[in-house]
N, C-alpha and C positions, 0 to 999 in steps of 0.2 A: 411473723409477717402475716398480714391479712389482705386478702384480695377484696377490693371494694368494687362492686358493680354499679355503674352509674348510667343513667339515661343520657344518651348523646344524640343531639339533633342529627338528622340525615346530612351527609356530606362530611362528617367528621370520621376519622378512622379509628380513634381509640375508644374502646368500650369498657375497659377495666384499668384500674390504677393499682399498682403495688404500693401499699402503705404500711408503715410500722406504727403500732399503737401500744401504749402502756397505761394501764389504769393508775390514777393517782389517788390512793386511799380507797376505802370502801364507800359504797353508796350510803348516804345519810339522809334522814328526814330533817328538813329545816323549816323555819317559819318565815314566810315572806309576806309582809303587810297583813298579818293575821291569818294567812292561809298556809296550810302545810304543803310542802313540795318535796319530792325526792331529788336529791342533788347527786350528780355523778360527774367526776372530772377525770380527764385522761390527756396524755400527751400523744400527739401524732406527728409523723414526719413523712413527707412524700419524697422519695429518693434521697437526694443530698440537700434538700431545702431545709431552712431553719425549723426547729421544733415549734409546734403550735399547742398551746394549752387550751383545751376545750372544756367548758363547764356547761352542763345541761340540767335544767330544772323541769320536772314534770309535775303539773298540777292536775289533780282529779277534780272535776266539777260536775257532780252527779253523773250523767251519761256521757260526758265529754272529757277528753284529756288535752290539756294545753301544754305545749313544750316551748321553753325559752332556752335558746342556746347562745352562749357568748364565747368568743374565742379571740386569742391574740397570739402573736409570735412571742416566744419566751424572751427573745432579745429586746422586746419592747415592754417588758413587764413593769418597769418603773413608771411608765406612762399610764398603762391601763389598769393595773391592779388596784390603785387607790380609787379609781372610778367605779369599780365593780359594785361596791355596796350601794352607791348612789343609783346606778343603773337598775340593779335588781329591785331595790326598794321603790323605784318609780313605777314598777309593774304592779297592776292590781287585777284581781279576778272578781267578777261579780257573779254570785250564784245564779244558776239557771234552774228554773223550776219546771 
C-alpha cells in the first residue's frame, strides 16, 4: 500500500488517499515518432474501485522533460487498448534549442 498525498482545495477534508499500486513490467525505452521515451506501466486501485492501468511516457528534450500519461480501467481494456498506439503515435516532440 502506498499513501498518496494530494493537493486539495480548501473546504475539502481529505488530504491523503490510500492506494494500492503494482508495477507492470520493468521500465523500457521506446521510440515514439522518432523520439526516445522511457515507458513505465503500473496498475493502481483506490479502495475497492476497479483496477486502472496507467502508462507514463517521459521524453527528454534538452533541458526539459515532457510526460504523457494514459490510463484506463482494466474492465474497459477492449475499448482503450487498441487506441493506445494511435494516441501515442499522434504525439510529437519538437526539439528545443
